[in-house]
PDB file of N, CA, C and O in Angstrom:
ATOM      1  N   UNK A   1     142.160-118.165 -48.399  1.00  0.00           N
ATOM      2  CA  UNK A   1     142.773-116.913 -48.204  1.00  0.00           C
ATOM      3  C   UNK A   1     143.789-116.825 -46.901  1.00  0.00           C
ATOM      4  O   UNK A   1     143.322-117.105 -45.797  1.00  0.00           O
ATOM      5  N   UNK A   2     144.879-116.519 -46.997  1.00  0.00           N
ATOM      6  CA  UNK A   2     145.607-116.169 -45.827  1.00  0.00           C
ATOM      7  C   UNK A   2     145.970-114.808 -45.696  1.00  0.00           C
ATOM      8  O   UNK A   2     146.300-114.119 -46.661  1.00  0.00           O
ATOM      9  N   UNK A   3     145.920-114.415 -44.569  1.00  0.00           N
ATOM     10  CA  UNK A   3     146.214-113.043 -44.071  1.00  0.00           C
ATOM     11  C   UNK A   3     147.318-113.077 -43.039  1.00  0.00           C
ATOM     12  O   UNK A   3     147.400-113.951 -42.176  1.00  0.00           O
ATOM     13  N   UNK A   4     148.138-112.096 -43.179  1.00  0.00           N
ATOM     14  CA  UNK A   4     149.059-111.915 -42.107  1.00  0.00           C
ATOM     15  C   UNK A   4     149.224-110.449 -41.777  1.00  0.00           C
ATOM     16  O   UNK A   4     149.310-109.639 -42.701  1.00  0.00           O
ATOM     17  N   UNK A   5     149.277-110.027 -40.414  1.00  0.00           N
ATOM     18  CA  UNK A   5     149.271-108.656 -40.029  1.00  0.00           C
ATOM     19  C   UNK A   5     150.430-108.541 -39.172  1.00  0.00           C
ATOM     20  O   UNK A   5     150.430-109.046 -38.050  1.00  0.00           O
ATOM     21  N   UNK A   6     151.518-107.840 -39.688  1.00  0.00           N
ATOM     22  CA  UNK A   6     152.766-107.559 -38.854  1.00  0.00           C
ATOM     23  C   UNK A   6     152.730-106.079 -38.482  1.00  0.00           C
ATOM     24  O   UNK A   6     153.810-105.489 -38.501  1.00  0.00           O
ATOM     25  N   UNK A   7     151.750-105.476 -38.184  1.00  0.00           N
ATOM     26  CA  UNK A   7     151.723-104.026 -37.850  1.00  0.00           C
ATOM     27  C   UNK A   7     152.226-103.820 -36.451  1.00  0.00           C
ATOM     28  O   UNK A   7     152.427-102.681 -36.028  1.00  0.00           O
ATOM     29  N   UNK A   8     152.417-104.792 -35.790  1.00  0.00           N
ATOM     30  CA  UNK A   8     153.016-104.444 -34.427  1.00  0.00           C
ATOM     31  C   UNK A   8     154.536-104.326 -34.477  1.00  0.00           C
ATOM     32  O   UNK A   8     155.145-104.009 -33.455  1.00  0.00           O
ATOM     33  N   UNK A   9     155.268-104.605 -35.795  1.00  0.00           N
ATOM     34  CA  UNK A   9     156.466-104.337 -35.975  1.00  0.00           C
ATOM     35  C   UNK A   9     156.747-102.797 -35.879  1.00  0.00           C
ATOM     36  O   UNK A   9     156.010-102.006 -36.468  1.00  0.00           O
ATOM     37  N   UNK A  10     157.822-102.374 -35.129  1.00  0.00           N
ATOM     38  CA  UNK A  10     158.009-100.895 -34.947  1.00  0.00           C
ATOM     39  C   UNK A  10     158.537-100.249 -36.272  1.00  0.00           C
ATOM     40  O   UNK A  10     158.637 -99.022 -36.275  1.00  0.00           O
ATOM     41  N   UNK A  11     158.842-100.855 -37.254  1.00  0.00           N
ATOM     42  CA  UNK A  11     159.244-100.262 -38.495  1.00  0.00           C
ATOM     43  C   UNK A  11     158.038 -99.831 -39.291  1.00  0.00           C
ATOM     44  O   UNK A  11     158.161 -99.030 -40.217  1.00  0.00           O
ATOM     45  N   UNK A  12     156.873-100.346 -38.947  1.00  0.00           N
ATOM     46  CA  UNK A  12     155.707-100.202 -39.742  1.00  0.00           C
ATOM     47  C   UNK A  12     154.554 -99.573 -39.045  1.00  0.00           C
ATOM     48  O   UNK A  12     154.359 -99.950 -37.890  1.00  0.00           O
ATOM     49  N   UNK A  13     153.860 -98.794 -39.484  1.00  0.00           N
ATOM     50  CA  UNK A  13     152.711 -98.110 -39.167  1.00  0.00           C
ATOM     51  C   UNK A  13     151.456 -99.235 -39.583  1.00  0.00           C
ATOM     52  O   UNK A  13     150.450 -99.436 -38.903  1.00  0.00           O
ATOM     53  N   UNK A  14     151.751 -99.808 -40.696  1.00  0.00           N
ATOM     54  CA  UNK A  14     150.860-100.739 -41.182  1.00  0.00           C
ATOM     55  C   UNK A  14     151.589-101.719 -42.077  1.00  0.00           C
ATOM     56  O   UNK A  14     152.277-101.282 -43.000  1.00  0.00           O
ATOM     57  N   UNK A  15     151.481-103.006 -41.860  1.00  0.00           N
ATOM     58  CA  UNK A  15     151.879-104.143 -42.851  1.00  0.00           C
ATOM     59  C   UNK A  15     151.040-105.240 -42.918  1.00  0.00           C
ATOM     60  O   UNK A  15     151.027-106.104 -42.041  1.00  0.00           O
ATOM     61  N   UNK A  16     150.347-105.261 -43.890  1.00  0.00           N
ATOM     62  CA  UNK A  16     149.439-106.552 -44.107  1.00  0.00           C
ATOM     63  C   UNK A  16     149.717-107.202 -45.434  1.00  0.00           C
ATOM     64  O   UNK A  16     150.053-106.571 -46.436  1.00  0.00           O
ATOM     65  N   UNK A  17     149.551-108.547 -45.375  1.00  0.00           N
ATOM     66  CA  UNK A  17     149.840-109.307 -46.672  1.00  0.00           C
ATOM     67  C   UNK A  17     148.644-110.298 -46.760  1.00  0.00           C
ATOM     68  O   UNK A  17     148.270-110.892 -45.748  1.00  0.00           O
ATOM     69  N   UNK A  18     148.146-110.446 -47.758  1.00  0.00           N
ATOM     70  CA  UNK A  18     146.967-111.352 -48.161  1.00  0.00           C
ATOM     71  C   UNK A  18     147.278-112.055 -49.266  1.00  0.00           C
ATOM     72  O   UNK A  18     147.465-111.445 -50.319  1.00  0.00           O
ATOM     73  N   UNK A  19     147.391-113.538 -49.204  1.00  0.00           N
ATOM     74  CA  UNK A  19     147.432-114.374 -50.301  1.00  0.00           C
ATOM     75  C   UNK A  19     146.058-115.078 -50.514  1.00  0.00           C
ATOM     76  O   UNK A  19     145.359-115.504 -49.595  1.00  0.00           O
ATOM     77  N   UNK A  20     145.760-115.147 -51.837  1.00  0.00           N
ATOM     78  CA  UNK A  20     144.534-115.777 -52.377  1.00  0.00           C
ATOM     79  C   UNK A  20     144.930-116.919 -53.317  1.00  0.00           C
ATOM     80  O   UNK A  20     145.679-116.725 -54.274  1.00  0.00           O
ATOM     81  N   UNK A  21     144.463-117.989 -53.052  1.00  0.00           N
ATOM     82  CA  UNK A  21     144.676-119.309 -53.852  1.00  0.00           C
ATOM     83  C   UNK A  21     143.439-119.694 -54.463  1.00  0.00           C
ATOM     84  O   UNK A  21     142.491-120.115 -53.799  1.00  0.00           O
ATOM     85  N   UNK A  22     143.417-119.548 -55.838  1.00  0.00           N
ATOM     86  CA  UNK A  22     142.191-119.824 -56.501  1.00  0.00           C
ATOM     87  C   UNK A  22     142.324-121.047 -57.467  1.00  0.00           C
ATOM     88  O   UNK A  22     142.999-120.921 -58.488  1.00  0.00           O
ATOM     89  N   UNK A  23     141.743-122.143 -57.194  1.00  0.00           N
ATOM     90  CA  UNK A  23     141.938-123.336 -58.072  1.00  0.00           C
ATOM     91  C   UNK A  23     141.174-122.948 -59.440  1.00  0.00           C
ATOM     92  O   UNK A  23     140.141-122.283 -59.528  1.00  0.00           O
ATOM     93  N   UNK A  24     141.868-123.477 -60.404  1.00  0.00           N
ATOM     94  CA  UNK A  24     141.532-123.256 -61.701  1.00  0.00           C
ATOM     95  C   UNK A  24     140.793-124.692 -62.248  1.00  0.00           C
ATOM     96  O   UNK A  24     141.189-125.798 -61.882  1.00  0.00           O
ATOM     97  N   UNK A  25     139.733-124.502 -63.122  1.00  0.00           N
ATOM     98  CA  UNK A  25     139.079-125.671 -63.548  1.00  0.00           C
ATOM     99  C   UNK A  25     140.013-126.660 -64.457  1.00  0.00           C
ATOM    100  O   UNK A  25     139.772-127.865 -64.523  1.00  0.00           O
ATOM    101  N   UNK A  26     140.956-126.127 -65.057  1.00  0.00           N
ATOM    102  CA  UNK A  26     141.801-126.916 -65.875  1.00  0.00           C
ATOM    103  C   UNK A  26     142.924-127.550 -65.221  1.00  0.00           C
ATOM    104  O   UNK A  26     143.730-128.238 -65.847  1.00  0.00           O
ATOM    105  N   UNK A  27     143.012-127.290 -63.714  1.00  0.00           N
ATOM    106  CA  UNK A  27     144.031-127.731 -62.931  1.00  0.00           C
ATOM    107  C   UNK A  27     144.972-126.596 -62.497  1.00  0.00           C
ATOM    108  O   UNK A  27     145.054-125.523 -63.096  1.00  0.00           O
ATOM    109  N   UNK A  28     145.638-126.912 -61.458  1.00  0.00           N
ATOM    110  CA  UNK A  28     146.530-125.793 -61.032  1.00  0.00           C
ATOM    111  C   UNK A  28     145.801-124.822 -60.244  1.00  0.00           C
ATOM    112  O   UNK A  28     144.634-125.050 -59.924  1.00  0.00           O
ATOM    113  N   UNK A  29     146.377-123.784 -59.915  1.00  0.00           N
ATOM    114  CA  UNK A  29     145.865-122.579 -59.292  1.00  0.00           C
ATOM    115  C   UNK A  29     146.428-121.342 -59.641  1.00  0.00           C
ATOM    116  O   UNK A  29     147.523-121.307 -60.201  1.00  0.00           O
ATOM    117  N   UNK A  30     145.738-120.225 -59.346  1.00  0.00           N
ATOM    118  CA  UNK A  30     146.191-118.872 -59.539  1.00  0.00           C
ATOM    119  C   UNK A  30     146.334-118.352 -58.212  1.00  0.00           C
ATOM    120  O   UNK A  30     145.429-118.494 -57.390  1.00  0.00           O
ATOM    121  N   UNK A  31     147.580-117.664 -57.899  1.00  0.00           N
ATOM    122  CA  UNK A  31     147.859-117.246 -56.641  1.00  0.00           C
ATOM    123  C   UNK A  31     148.066-115.636 -56.805  1.00  0.00           C
ATOM    124  O   UNK A  31     148.824-115.138 -57.638  1.00  0.00           O
ATOM    125  N   UNK A  32     147.297-114.929 -55.909  1.00  0.00           N
ATOM    126  CA  UNK A  32     147.287-113.476 -55.890  1.00  0.00           C
ATOM    127  C   UNK A  32     147.915-113.068 -54.475  1.00  0.00           C
ATOM    128  O   UNK A  32     147.613-113.663 -53.440  1.00  0.00           O
ATOM    129  N   UNK A  33     148.885-111.920 -54.526  1.00  0.00           N
ATOM    130  CA  UNK A  33     149.478-111.398 -53.355  1.00  0.00           C
ATOM    131  C   UNK A  33     149.181-110.078 -53.270  1.00  0.00           C
ATOM    132  O   UNK A  33     149.485-109.336 -54.204  1.00  0.00           O
ATOM    133  N   UNK A  34     148.534-109.588 -52.122  1.00  0.00           N
ATOM    134  CA  UNK A  34     148.056-108.053 -51.970  1.00  0.00           C
ATOM    135  C   UNK A  34     148.971-107.765 -50.733  1.00  0.00           C
ATOM    136  O   UNK A  34     149.016-108.516 -49.758  1.00  0.00           O
ATOM    137  N   UNK A  35     149.675-106.646 -50.853  1.00  0.00           N
ATOM    138  CA  UNK A  35     150.463-106.153 -49.703  1.00  0.00           C
ATOM    139  C   UNK A  35     150.205-104.630 -49.521  1.00  0.00           C
ATOM    140  O   UNK A  35     150.256-103.814 -50.442  1.00  0.00           O
ATOM    141  N   UNK A  36     149.945-104.367 -48.329  1.00  0.00           N
ATOM    142  CA  UNK A  36     149.783-102.898 -47.880  1.00  0.00           C
ATOM    143  C   UNK A  36     150.869-102.676 -46.742  1.00  0.00           C
ATOM    144  O   UNK A  36     151.093-103.470 -45.829  1.00  0.00           O
ATOM    145  N   UNK A  37     151.504-101.465 -46.952  1.00  0.00           N
ATOM    146  CA  UNK A  37     152.388-101.206 -45.931  1.00  0.00           C
ATOM    147  C   UNK A  37     152.526 -99.693 -45.918  1.00  0.00           C
ATOM    148  O   UNK A  37     152.403 -98.946 -46.889  1.00  0.00           O
ATOM    149  N   UNK A  38     152.819 -99.343 -44.585  1.00  0.00           N
ATOM    150  CA  UNK A  38     153.259 -97.869 -44.462  1.00  0.00           C
ATOM    151  C   UNK A  38     154.357 -97.786 -43.317  1.00  0.00           C
ATOM    152  O   UNK A  38     154.140 -98.278 -42.210  1.00  0.00           O
ATOM    153  N   UNK A  39     155.362 -97.241 -43.584  1.00  0.00           N
ATOM    154  CA  UNK A  39     156.619 -97.068 -42.579  1.00  0.00           C
ATOM    155  C   UNK A  39     156.407 -96.058 -41.710  1.00  0.00           C
ATOM    156  O   UNK A  39     155.863 -95.011 -42.063  1.00  0.00           O
ATOM    157  N   UNK A  40     156.848 -96.302 -40.410  1.00  0.00           N
ATOM    158  CA  UNK A  40     156.680 -95.304 -39.428  1.00  0.00           C
ATOM    159  C   UNK A  40     157.690 -94.165 -39.556  1.00  0.00           C
ATOM    160  O   UNK A  40     157.456 -93.094 -38.996  1.00  0.00           O
ATOM    161  N   UNK A  41     158.769 -94.344 -40.249  1.00  0.00           N
ATOM    162  CA  UNK A  41     159.726 -93.407 -40.646  1.00  0.00           C
ATOM    163  C   UNK A  41     159.549 -92.768 -41.943  1.00  0.00           C
ATOM    164  O   UNK A  41     159.514 -93.496 -42.935  1.00  0.00           O
ATOM    165  N   UNK A  42     159.427 -91.442 -42.076  1.00  0.00           N
ATOM    166  CA  UNK A  42     159.331 -90.883 -43.393  1.00  0.00           C
ATOM    167  C   UNK A  42     160.350 -91.235 -44.481  1.00  0.00           C
ATOM    168  O   UNK A  42     160.079 -91.423 -45.667  1.00  0.00           O
ATOM    169  N   UNK A  43     161.487 -91.295 -43.947  1.00  0.00           N
ATOM    170  CA  UNK A  43     162.678 -91.665 -44.686  1.00  0.00           C
ATOM    171  C   UNK A  43     162.530 -92.875 -45.479  1.00  0.00           C
ATOM    172  O   UNK A  43     162.680 -92.941 -46.699  1.00  0.00           O
ATOM    173  N   UNK A  44     162.187 -93.942 -44.599  1.00  0.00           N
ATOM    174  CA  UNK A  44     161.916 -95.198 -45.204  1.00  0.00           C
ATOM    175  C   UNK A  44     160.800 -95.143 -46.209  1.00  0.00           C
ATOM    176  O   UNK A  44     160.898 -95.844 -47.216  1.00  0.00           O
ATOM    177  N   UNK A  45     159.687 -94.333 -46.019  1.00  0.00           N
ATOM    178  CA  UNK A  45     158.596 -94.398 -46.870  1.00  0.00           C
ATOM    179  C   UNK A  45     159.122 -93.754 -48.156  1.00  0.00           C
ATOM    180  O   UNK A  45     158.706 -94.163 -49.239  1.00  0.00           O
ATOM    181  N   UNK A  46     160.006 -92.776 -48.083  1.00  0.00           N
ATOM    182  CA  UNK A  46     160.401 -92.006 -49.383  1.00  0.00           C
ATOM    183  C   UNK A  46     161.331 -93.055 -50.351  1.00  0.00           C
ATOM    184  O   UNK A  46     161.430 -92.921 -51.571  1.00  0.00           O
ATOM    185  N   UNK A  47     161.911 -93.993 -49.656  1.00  0.00           N
ATOM    186  CA  UNK A  47     162.696 -94.920 -50.447  1.00  0.00           C
ATOM    187  C   UNK A  47     162.083 -96.298 -50.741  1.00  0.00           C
ATOM    188  O   UNK A  47     162.651 -97.136 -51.440  1.00  0.00           O
ATOM    189  N   UNK A  48     160.882 -96.475 -50.159  1.00  0.00           N
ATOM    190  CA  UNK A  48     160.104 -97.748 -50.165  1.00  0.00           C
ATOM    191  C   UNK A  48     159.710 -98.134 -51.663  1.00  0.00           C
ATOM    192  O   UNK A  48     159.595 -99.301 -52.038  1.00  0.00           O
ATOM    193  N   UNK A  49     159.517 -97.022 -52.471  1.00  0.00           N
ATOM    194  CA  UNK A  49     159.125 -97.324 -53.799  1.00  0.00           C
ATOM    195  C   UNK A  49     160.211 -98.074 -54.612  1.00  0.00           C
ATOM    196  O   UNK A  49     159.894 -98.883 -55.484  1.00  0.00           O
ATOM    197  N   UNK A  50     161.493 -97.788 -54.307  1.00  0.00           N
ATOM    198  CA  UNK A  50     162.566 -98.501 -54.953  1.00  0.00           C
ATOM    199  C   UNK A  50     162.736 -99.970 -54.465  1.00  0.00           C
ATOM    200  O   UNK A  50     163.326-100.790 -55.170  1.00  0.00           O
ATOM    201  N   UNK A  51     162.253-100.269 -53.343  1.00  0.00           N
ATOM    202  CA  UNK A  51     162.647-101.552 -52.892  1.00  0.00           C
ATOM    203  C   UNK A  51     161.374-102.511 -52.884  1.00  0.00           C
ATOM    204  O   UNK A  51     161.519-103.733 -52.871  1.00  0.00           O
ATOM    205  N   UNK A  52     160.141-101.914 -52.892  1.00  0.00           N
ATOM    206  CA  UNK A  52     159.063-102.734 -52.913  1.00  0.00           C
ATOM    207  C   UNK A  52     158.969-103.904 -53.915  1.00  0.00           C
ATOM    208  O   UNK A  52     158.563-105.003 -53.536  1.00  0.00           O
ATOM    209  N   UNK A  53     159.321-103.689 -55.121  1.00  0.00           N
ATOM    210  CA  UNK A  53     159.300-104.784 -56.184  1.00  0.00           C
ATOM    211  C   UNK A  53     160.267-106.067 -55.656  1.00  0.00           C
ATOM    212  O   UNK A  53     159.962-107.253 -55.785  1.00  0.00           O
ATOM    213  N   UNK A  54     161.437-105.581 -55.064  1.00  0.00           N
ATOM    214  CA  UNK A  54     162.472-106.571 -54.502  1.00  0.00           C
ATOM    215  C   UNK A  54     161.851-107.360 -53.343  1.00  0.00           C
ATOM    216  O   UNK A  54     162.001-108.580 -53.265  1.00  0.00           O
ATOM    217  N   UNK A  55     161.152-106.653 -52.444  1.00  0.00           N
ATOM    218  CA  UNK A  55     160.550-107.269 -51.237  1.00  0.00           C
ATOM    219  C   UNK A  55     159.465-108.362 -51.631  1.00  0.00           C
ATOM    220  O   UNK A  55     159.382-109.493 -51.153  1.00  0.00           O
ATOM    221  N   UNK A  56     158.577-107.742 -52.688  1.00  0.00           N
ATOM    222  CA  UNK A  56     157.607-108.594 -53.139  1.00  0.00           C
ATOM    223  C   UNK A  56     158.157-109.963 -53.801  1.00  0.00           C
ATOM    224  O   UNK A  56     157.658-111.065 -53.569  1.00  0.00           O
ATOM    225  N   UNK A  57     159.173-109.753 -54.593  1.00  0.00           N
ATOM    226  CA  UNK A  57     159.899-110.973 -55.198  1.00  0.00           C
ATOM    227  C   UNK A  57     160.353-111.993 -54.103  1.00  0.00           C
ATOM    228  O   UNK A  57     160.158-113.201 -54.235  1.00  0.00           O
ATOM    229  N   UNK A  58     160.936-111.469 -53.074  1.00  0.00           N
ATOM    230  CA  UNK A  58     161.458-112.333 -52.005  1.00  0.00           C
ATOM    231  C   UNK A  58     160.197-113.024 -51.400  1.00  0.00           C
ATOM    232  O   UNK A  58     160.281-114.204 -51.059  1.00  0.00           O
ATOM    233  N   UNK A  59     159.089-112.365 -51.263  1.00  0.00           N
ATOM    234  CA  UNK A  59     157.850-112.937 -50.568  1.00  0.00           C
ATOM    235  C   UNK A  59     157.356-114.093 -51.476  1.00  0.00           C
ATOM    236  O   UNK A  59     157.102-115.235 -51.092  1.00  0.00           O
ATOM    237  N   UNK A  60     157.265-113.638 -52.681  1.00  0.00           N
ATOM    238  CA  UNK A  60     156.795-114.776 -53.677  1.00  0.00           C
ATOM    239  C   UNK A  60     157.788-115.822 -53.765  1.00  0.00           C
ATOM    240  O   UNK A  60     157.307-116.952 -53.850  1.00  0.00           O
ATOM    241  N   UNK A  61     159.013-115.742 -53.768  1.00  0.00           N
ATOM    242  CA  UNK A  61     159.976-116.834 -53.770  1.00  0.00           C
ATOM    243  C   UNK A  61     159.740-117.712 -52.507  1.00  0.00           C
ATOM    244  O   UNK A  61     159.672-118.932 -52.658  1.00  0.00           O
ATOM    245  N   UNK A  62     159.633-117.246 -51.461  1.00  0.00           N
ATOM    246  CA  UNK A  62     159.392-118.007 -50.150  1.00  0.00           C
ATOM    247  C   UNK A  62     158.201-118.619 -50.217  1.00  0.00           C
ATOM    248  O   UNK A  62     158.158-119.735 -49.701  1.00  0.00           O
ATOM    249  N   UNK A  63     156.961-118.091 -50.840  1.00  0.00           N
ATOM    250  CA  UNK A  63     155.807-118.793 -50.893  1.00  0.00           C
ATOM    251  C   UNK A  63     155.982-119.984 -51.783  1.00  0.00           C
ATOM    252  O   UNK A  63     155.552-121.070 -51.395  1.00  0.00           O
ATOM    253  N   UNK A  64     156.585-119.872 -52.955  1.00  0.00           N
ATOM    254  CA  UNK A  64     156.833-120.780 -54.030  1.00  0.00           C
ATOM    255  C   UNK A  64     157.644-122.147 -53.364  1.00  0.00           C
ATOM    256  O   UNK A  64     157.348-123.316 -53.615  1.00  0.00           O
ATOM    257  N   UNK A  65     158.630-121.733 -52.545  1.00  0.00           N
ATOM    258  CA  UNK A  65     159.424-122.754 -51.904  1.00  0.00           C
ATOM    259  C   UNK A  65     158.653-123.504 -50.932  1.00  0.00           C
ATOM    260  O   UNK A  65     158.760-124.729 -50.892  1.00  0.00           O
ATOM    261  N   UNK A  66     157.818-122.820 -50.078  1.00  0.00           N
ATOM    262  CA  UNK A  66     157.019-123.499 -49.072  1.00  0.00           C
ATOM    263  C   UNK A  66     155.926-124.343 -49.660  1.00  0.00           C
ATOM    264  O   UNK A  66     155.649-125.451 -49.201  1.00  0.00           O
ATOM    265  N   UNK A  67     155.267-123.764 -50.754  1.00  0.00           N
ATOM    266  CA  UNK A  67     154.227-124.582 -51.419  1.00  0.00           C
ATOM    267  C   UNK A  67     154.877-125.749 -51.926  1.00  0.00           C
ATOM    268  O   UNK A  67     154.345-126.836 -51.703  1.00  0.00           O
ATOM    269  N   UNK A  68     155.949-125.695 -52.577  1.00  0.00           N
ATOM    270  CA  UNK A  68     156.659-127.052 -53.146  1.00  0.00           C
ATOM    271  C   UNK A  68     156.863-128.081 -52.142  1.00  0.00           C
ATOM    272  O   UNK A  68     156.602-129.266 -52.350  1.00  0.00           O
ATOM    273  N   UNK A  69     157.394-127.566 -50.906  1.00  0.00           N
ATOM    274  CA  UNK A  69     157.769-128.311 -49.859  1.00  0.00           C
ATOM    275  C   UNK A  69     156.407-129.116 -49.246  1.00  0.00           C
ATOM    276  O   UNK A  69     156.445-130.307 -48.936  1.00  0.00           O
ATOM    277  N   UNK A  70     155.344-128.371 -49.139  1.00  0.00           N
ATOM    278  CA  UNK A  70     154.119-128.939 -48.732  1.00  0.00           C
ATOM    279  C   UNK A  70     153.565-130.037 -49.636  1.00  0.00           C
ATOM    280  O   UNK A  70     153.168-131.138 -49.256  1.00  0.00           O
ATOM    281  N   UNK A  71     153.601-129.515 -51.057  1.00  0.00           N
ATOM    282  CA  UNK A  71     152.857-130.277 -52.013  1.00  0.00           C
ATOM    283  C   UNK A  71     153.735-131.697 -52.369  1.00  0.00           C
ATOM    284  O   UNK A  71     153.210-132.757 -52.709  1.00  0.00           O
ATOM    285  N   UNK A  72     155.056-131.485 -52.223  1.00  0.00           N
ATOM    286  CA  UNK A  72     155.866-132.633 -52.327  1.00  0.00           C
ATOM    287  C   UNK A  72     155.740-133.767 -51.131  1.00  0.00           C
ATOM    288  O   UNK A  72     155.840-134.986 -51.271  1.00  0.00           O
ATOM    289  N   UNK A  73     155.501-133.053 -49.959  1.00  0.00           N
ATOM    290  CA  UNK A  73     155.283-134.038 -48.903  1.00  0.00           C
ATOM    291  C   UNK A  73     153.822-134.665 -49.109  1.00  0.00           C
ATOM    292  O   UNK A  73     153.642-135.854 -48.847  1.00  0.00           O
ATOM    293  N   UNK A  74     153.020-134.041 -49.472  1.00  0.00           N
ATOM    294  CA  UNK A  74     151.556-134.536 -49.697  1.00  0.00           C
ATOM    295  C   UNK A  74     151.651-135.589 -50.701  1.00  0.00           C
ATOM    296  O   UNK A  74     150.964-136.599 -50.548  1.00  0.00           O
ATOM    297  N   UNK A  75     152.506-135.460 -51.820  1.00  0.00           N
ATOM    298  CA  UNK A  75     152.684-136.473 -52.846  1.00  0.00           C
ATOM    299  C   UNK A  75     153.460-137.705 -52.402  1.00  0.00           C
ATOM    300  O   UNK A  75     153.272-138.769 -52.992  1.00  0.00           O
ATOM    301  N   UNK A  76     154.301-137.619 -51.418  1.00  0.00           N
ATOM    302  CA  UNK A  76     155.040-138.720 -50.680  1.00  0.00           C
ATOM    303  C   UNK A  76     154.101-139.574 -49.895  1.00  0.00           C
ATOM    304  O   UNK A  76     154.180-140.802 -49.926  1.00  0.00           O
ATOM    305  N   UNK A  77     153.156-138.888 -49.145  1.00  0.00           N
ATOM    306  CA  UNK A  77     152.154-139.438 -48.347  1.00  0.00           C
ATOM    307  C   UNK A  77     151.180-140.344 -49.190  1.00  0.00           C
ATOM    308  O   UNK A  77     150.771-141.415 -48.742  1.00  0.00           O
ATOM    309  N   UNK A  78     150.857-139.902 -50.334  1.00  0.00           N
ATOM    310  CA  UNK A  78     150.147-140.712 -51.336  1.00  0.00           C
ATOM    311  C   UNK A  78     150.616-142.044 -51.894  1.00  0.00           C
ATOM    312  O   UNK A  78     149.850-142.874 -52.386  1.00  0.00           O
ATOM    313  N   UNK A  79     151.974-142.193 -51.776  1.00  0.00           N
ATOM    314  CA  UNK A  79     152.591-143.202 -52.397  1.00  0.00           C
ATOM    315  C   UNK A  79     152.524-144.495 -51.474  1.00  0.00           C
ATOM    316  O   UNK A  79     153.034-145.550 -51.852  1.00  0.00           O
TER     317      UNK A  79
END
């Protein structure tokens, strides 16, 4: 499990992200993302519901890109 706490950011009263990577018996892995956030500004809180799915999508894409880089590098090291 990987956890990140960015609550020290002045935009957020709370910002936590937790990634769980669960190996599967048949190979591969399931990846779960749990995000908790609360903005300090009530206006941001009011519109956050509209942007939350987009932000989650960006986080997932970044995770996938980084995982591919790491796994590709590991694969090259085995050759």
